[in-house]
N, C-alpha and C positions, 0 to 999 in steps of 0.2 A: 163590808169589813172597814173598820176605821183604823187610821194610823195615828200614832201618837205625834203630837206637834214637835217640830224641831226645836232644840234648845238654843236660845240666844245667849251668847257670851259677850261681855264687854272686856276687851283685852288690850293691854298696853304692850306694844312691840318695840324692840330695840334692834338696831344694826350698827356695827362698826366695820367699815370696809377696810380693804388692804391699803388704802391711801393714808390711814392713820390720821384722818382729818378731824373727825367728830363722832360723837354718839348721837345717832338719829333716833327719834322717838315718835310714835304715833299711836293713837287710840282708834280702834274700830269696833263696831258691833257686828257679829256674824253668827250664823248657825253652822259654820264650817263648810257650807256649800256656797252661799251667796253673801255679798257684802250688804249689810242692812243699813248701816249708817257710818259716817266718818266723824270721829271726835277730833280733838286738837292734835297738832303735830308741832314738832320743834327739834332743835339740836343743841348740843353743847360741844364746843370745840375741845379737843384733847389738849392738855397742857404738855409742855416739852418734857417734863419729868416722866409722865406716863408713857409718852411716845418712846422715850429712851429705854424704859423698862421692857416695853414690847419689842423694840428693835433688838435688844439683847437676846430675847427669847427666839426671835426669828433667826438671828445669826447662829445661835446654838442649834436650832432645828436643822440647819444645813448639814451639820456634822453628826447628827444623832443617828447612830446605827440602830437597827431594829432589835438587836439582842441586848441593847444597853438600857439601863434605867434612864428615865427621862431627865433632862438637865434640871438643875436646881432653879434656873431662871424661869422655868415654866410656872412654878408655884408663885414666884414673885409677880409674874405677869397675871396669873389668875386673880390675885388679890388686887393688883393695880387696876385691872379692867373692871372688876366688881366694884371697887371704890368709885371709879369714874361713872359707872352706870348708876350707882346709888345716888351720887351727888347730882347727876344729870336729872334723874327721875324726881328727886325731892324738889329741885328747883322748878322743873317743868310742871309738876303737879300743883305746886303752890301758886304759880302764875296762872294756871288754867283752871284752878278750883276743882281738881280731880282728887278725890279721896280714895285711899286704899280700899276702904270698905265698899266702894262702888265698882271695884275691879273684880272680875271673876278669875282673872288669870293674867300672868305676865309672860311674854315670850322673849328670850334673850338668845341671840346667835352666838355671842362670844367673839373673840378675836382670832382669826385664822393665822396661825404661824407656820403651818405645814399642810400641803395638799399634794399627795402623790396618787395619780390615777393608777388603777390596776393594770397590769401587763400580763402577758402569758407566763412570764417568769415569776411574778410575785404579786400578792394581793395589794390593794391600795392602802394608803394611810391618810388620815385627815385629822387635824388637831385644831380645835377651837377652844381657846382658854378663857374661862371665867369661873369664879367661885359662885355658883348659882345659889347655894344655900345661904351665903351671906346677903345676897340680894333679896332673897325671899324673907329672911329675918328682918332686914332693914325696912322693907316695904310692907311687911305684914300681909303678903299675898303669895299664893303658890306661883312657882316659876317653872316654865317649860324651857328645856335647853337640850343640847347635845342632839341636834336634829340629823346629823349626817352619819354618825357611826354605824347605826343599824344597817343602813343602805350599803355602806362600804363592806361591812362584815358579810353581807349577803351577796357580794360580788358586784355591786353597783359602783358607779363613779362617785356617788355622794354629792354630785352637783350636776347641773343647777337645780335648786330646790324651789325657786319662785314660780315655775311655770303654772302650777295649779292656781296660784293667786293671779297671775297674769290672765288666765282664762276667766276667772271671776270678774276681774276688771273689764275685760272685753265684753262679757255678758251684760254687765251693768251699763256699759256705753252703747249697747245695741249693735256691736260689731258682728258681722257674719264672716264665718270662715270660708276659705282659708285666709287667715290673717296672722301677722307676726308682731311680737313685742321684742324689741332689741334693747337690752340693758348694757350701757357702756360704763362699766366701773373700771377697776384695775384690770380686769379681764372682761371681754365682751361675751355675752351669751344671748342666744336667740330662742324664743319660744314660738313654735308654729302651732296654731290652733287650726286643725284641719277642718275640712267642710263637714266631716262627720262628728266633730267635737273632740276627737282624740288628740292627744298632745305629743309633740316631738320637741326636743330641746337639746342643746349642746353649747359648749363654749366655742365661740368663733375664733378667738385668738386674743392677743394683747389688745387692750383698748387705751385707757389712760395710763396704765401702770408703767410701761416702759418709758414714756415721755416724762412722767413724774420722776422716775429714778434718774433719768438723764439730767433733768433740771436740778434736782437735789444734789447730784454729784458735781455740778459745775457752777452753781449759783447758790445764793442764800435765799432761794425760793423753793416752794414745794410743787409747783406745777407751771405749765405754759398757759398763763392766764389769757383767755380769749383766743388761744392759738396764734398769738402774735409772733412767737419765735418761728413756728412752722411757716407762717405766712411770709416771713422774710427770707426763708431758705429755699433751696432747690433739692428735689428728690434725687438721691444717688441710685440710679436704676440697678446697677450691678449688686449693690448691697441689698436693695429691696428684693431683687430676684433670688438672692441667696436665702433671705429669710423665708420667702414663699416656697422655697424648695424643701422646707422642713417636712418630714413625713406626716406630721399631724394634719396637714391640709389635704392630703390625699385620702384620709380616712373619713368615713361617714360617721355620724353620731349614732348613739350617744357617746360623747367624749368630753373630757374636762382637762383644765390646765391649772397650773399654779402661776401666780404673778411672776415668778422668777424662772419659768421654764425656758425663756429666751434670754440670751446674753446681750449686753450692750457692747461687747467687744467689736462687732462688725462696724459700729459707728464711731469707734474711739478716735479715729483719725479725721473725722469730719468736723467742720465747724459746728458750734452749738445750733445755729439756725438750720444748717443742712441736715444735721442729725435729727432735729425735731421734725423737719419736713418729711424725712424718710420714714421715721417711726410713725408719724401720723398717717402717711400713705399706706404703710404696712397694716395699721389697724383697720383702715377703710377697705383695703383690698381683701383682708381676712373676712370682713363682714360680707362682702360681695361673694366670696367663695362659699361662705356658709349658706347664704340665701340660695345659691345655685344647687346646694346639696339637699335642700328641703324636698320632701317627697311631693309636695304640692307648692306651686308658686303662690305666695300670698297676694291678696288684692292690695294690701297696704302694709306698711311697717310703722309702728309707733315706737319712738325712741325715748327711753328713760335712762336714769343714771346721770352721773356728773358730766359725762362726755357730751350730753346734749347741750351744755352751755358753751361748747367749743365750736364756733361757727366754721372754722377751717376743717375740723373733722367731719362735721355734718355735711358740708359742701362736698368733701371728698367722697363720702358715702353716696350722696345723691348722684354724683358723676358716674359712679360705678354700678349703681343699682337702678335698673330701669322700672322703678315702681314708685308710687306715691310714698313719700317719707314725711311723717308728721312727728310732733313731739307730744309728750305726755300732757302738757298743758292744752294742746289743741283738742284733746279728748275730755278736758275738765278734770284730769287726774292731778294729784299732788306729786310732781316729778321728783322732788327731793325726799319724799317720804315713802316711796313705794316699797323699798326693801324693809323698812321698819314695819310698815303695814303688813308686808308679806309674812314676817315672822310672828306677828300677832295672829294672822290667819292660820299659819301652820301650827301655832300653839293651840288654837281652838280645835283644829283637826286632831292634834295629838290627844287632847283631853277627851275628845268624842270618839276616839278609836278609828278615825278615818285615815286612809293612805295619804302620804305626802310625797312619795316618789313612785315612778311608774316605769314600765319597760321602755317606753319611748323617750323618757327624759333622763334617766340615769343608767339604763341598760340592765336594771335588776330584773329577775326572771318573772316577777309578779308584783302587782301593786303592794307597796310596803308602808306600814305604819312606822313611826319613828319618834324619836325624842323621849326625854325623861322628864318627870315632874317632881320637884322638891317642894314640900310644904314648909311654911314658917315653923321654926322650932325643931326641924329635923336635924339629927346629928350628921 
């Protein structure tokens, strides 16, 4: 009996994280199972006007009740995010000689403005804003988007979604399970690739997000660059203990968080440096608690996401996790492009009808396909 060959797709993926820093882009070739080759990658910084539109939508999302129509600011943000993606893509493609005709598909995550995990009392909600149709029209290529909604509608967490791509990266690098990939974005999440190849994943806790919000609230900067503020401060142990007493950390995965699930109020009376030190320690200890809750202890942890650039955070994690901790670059991965690559990979799986979330990653009852695809010229 012969089997038909797997279809290879060349896909451009995008990611805009909760830091509102940039549009990340990356091209990969994949059959939806394995990474066959890496194309160019890059980013375009978000301008202040676009960030302001998104921040308005995030603020309105806090007050948006479930029985109300969505805020008008959501549509403004959809268009602003789409315009930013289109501008980023056209510049990126021109510089790298990528033609739309050479792309089989585009994958866009959109901008998260709301993520509420399901509880026994109510279902989850998740909102990623982008006008995918305008991106498809502007690029002349089909666009896969809305990757989380189907999982949430089926009772899943809707996050994290990158684990199936983390597993593909690990295979390509020749890693043997159990092994873990730790993403340090606004929120931290960990993927455990078990010895049998099955996946577990969950959000560990805040990573960069709380420190970013702290710095933005007290300085004209967007982050604690190089962890310098945290390095100059002292951890307030009672405040740290209070954060770690949050019920989230007593629960096993699958579980997910929103960047704003934890308040900055407990560090309001601390100096900027002590607050940064305490929140950095919080992020690191949350990772250690997450690793301890994995069903198998990994042989190694590979760190990706923006937090890997923070030596103070990485050192704090290494102090608390008695395992080898390396970075994406140590494995030959493109650390700043992994999430964009992941949504290219997920887009391919969406096109090919393959699952993108699993019982061990989002808590959904069975492997779930997801995402929608809009063609150029679609109304």
